[in-house]
N, C-alpha and C positions, 0 to 999 in steps of 0.2 A: 407827539405829535397831537394838533387836532383829531377829533374822533372823524367827525363829520365836517363838511364843507363848510365855513363863516361864509358870512357876504363877501367877496371877492370880486377886485377886481380883473379886469384880465381873462388869460384864456384857464379856461378849468385842468387841462391838460398840456402840455408842451415837452415836445421831443428836440432833443438835437443829437444828430450822430450818431443816432441806435444803433447797434449791430449786435449779433447774438451770430456766434459762432459753434456749432457742433460739433464736436471731435469724434471720426470714429474711424476705425481701423483701412476702411475703405481712403480715408483724408477727411479732409474738415469739408462739414459744409455750410456754408453762408447764408443763415436764412434771413438775415436782414442786415442792408450794408449800408449804415447811414442814413436813417430815414428821421427828418425833420419836418415836424406838423406838430401847432396848435392848433389846439380843440377848444371852441366856446362854449361856456357853460349853457346849458338846456339845448345844444346842440345835437341833430343827430344824423349821424356820416353811415352812411353804408360803401363798404369797401370790397370792392370786387377784385377779383384774379387766378390764374388758375390756381391747380394744385402745388402748391411747393413755392408760390411766389414771398410766401411771409406773413400772409394776414392773422391767421389763426395765433404764430410766435408774437406779432406785436399782441395780441389781444391777451395772452398769457404774458403779456411783460407787466402790460398797465394795469392787469386784475392782480398782479403780486405773486403768481403761480409759478410764473420762469424768471428768472434774470438776465439782464443784456451783460452780455461781453464789455463791451463799452459802450461811453457815449452816458446820454441823461435823458433822465424820462422825472417828470413831475408833475404831481397830484397838486394844485396853489403851491404849498411852499412844502410842503413833502415831497423828497428826495425820492424815487424808487430805489435806483442804481443804488442808492448807498444803504438803504435799511437794513437792520436787522433780522430774524427769521420773526421773532416777537412782534416785530411794529409792525412786517408785514402783514401777519398775523391779525391785529387789531383794527390794519387801514383794510382788509377785505371783510371784517365783519361789521364794520364799520359804516362804509361807503362804497361796497360794490357791490351789485348782483349780479348772477351770475344764470343764463340761460346756455344750453348747448343741445348740439341736432338731439340725441340720444335721452330720453326725459330725468333720468336716474330719480325717478321715484324709489320709496322701500312698499316694498309691493303687500308688506303686512300690515299698512296702516295707510287709512284711510287718506281722504285726499286735505283734509281738515289737519286731520294731524303730521302728515308730508310738512303742509307749510307753520305749524308749529314747530318742528324744530328749530326752525328759523326766526320765527317770534320771539322763544325762548331766549335766546342769548341776543338778541338782538338792544338798543337800549333806548328808542322811539318807535316800536315797532305800528304798525296796526295790528286788527287783533285779525285773525286767518280768518274770519266769519266775513270781513273789510274786506281783505286780500281776496277772496275769492269770488264776491261777488262782485267787483270788480272787472275780475277776467269774466261775466258772466255765467258762474257755477254756486252760485247762490243754491241750485235746486239737486247738485249734486255733490255736497263737501261732505256726506257721512258716506260717499260710494270709494270703494278700493280701486286704484288700480287698473287691477284686471275686468271690473266692470265701467269702465272709462272708455271710449273710442282714443284713437291716436292723437288726434286734435284738444281735447278735453284734456288728456293730458300734460300736454305740452302747457296748457295754459294753467293748470297746476302748478308748474314748473317757473311758469311767470309769475302767476300768485307768489309761489316761495318766493321768486327772487323781488318783487318789489312790496313784497310785508317788511322790509327793513326799511323802507323809504329811503331807497339808496341815491345817494349823487353820481354815481356811473352805473350804467347797465352797460354789461357785455353781453352782445348775443354773437354764437357758433353756429352757422346753419341754423339757426332756429324750428327754419321749414324741410329745412334738409330730407327729411322721413315721413313729409304728411303732403296729399295730395291736394289739387289745388282748394280747394274747399274748406279744409280744415288748415291752411296755409295762410288762407286770410284773416279765418278766425284770428290764428294765434297774431298777426301781424297789425289787426287792429286792435289788439289786450295791447302790444306794446307800443304804438303810436299814443293809445288811452292813456295809459298807465305813464308813459314818458310827459305826456302834457303835465298831467295833472300833481305829478312828483316831482316835477322840475330835471329830470336826470339827464342827465346828458349821456345819451346811448351813441355805441356804433354796435353794426351790424354784417357779422361776414356775411358772406354767402355767395355761391355761385352761379344762383336766378339773377341773372343783368335786367327784369324787371321789378325786382324789389328799389334798384337804384331811383324810381320815379318817387320814393316815402321821404327821402333825405335831403336833410338842406346843401349836403355837401355830398359828394361822389370820388372817390377816392381808388383810384386804378393801380395793385402791384403789381409786377414782375420781377421775377429772379433777388427778393429781396429788396426793395427799389418801391416807389412813390413814379411812378411811369407819366401819373392824370392826375389831377383832382377839378373838378367839375361843380359848378355852381348850380343848384337848380332853381331856375327864375321862378320854377310854381314845384310845389309841392302834394301830392298827387295821394289821398285818403287810398288804404290799401283796394278798399273796393269796388274803384274806379281805376286799379292798374288793371292792364290788359297780363295776363299769365298764361 
């Protein structure tokens, strides 16, 4: 498998009939029910829907953190649904950046050192200094997480995710624990690095206002896509109603 996406034509990600069923004592839980979707390189998608509608499950499968029960999910010519554990590890390491609602920073490491955890294992990374400068934290590199605000901590998490120059950037409720101003700053950082790095970006959110920054809005309910909307005009995070 190619470690990073070479020049390709066609979708960056393509799903066909993707399902996920969790077996529980109370019965089967159908998290995804036959999802079909193609995502073009460099596109930004916002996934909206109620809790339990399948958004995060889809992100986890596409990020190689979980496995589908059936169907197909491909990143260019790499088939995720049949890949072995070692292949998925290499895929995540080379091609995927993750940003979660909770920052998952190591409290005993500085911002610079937290980002270096990724740059030390990536193939062609930015320096930690460059990644942190891109998210506006050039003057906070040697601060520990406890010395940073919530928004600043999340921007460190963004820097860590984009430092490997990922082909794919998956954001699961990246502003869910932030106030509106901090949330805008984080979304600005995501939008800027998506553009600069050329990443294909998917953002899961309960906040419908975030949809204004997407190329397309994907609405989920009960494990299915119920609507796909194309944004005629993308709006910068600072211009969005919050």
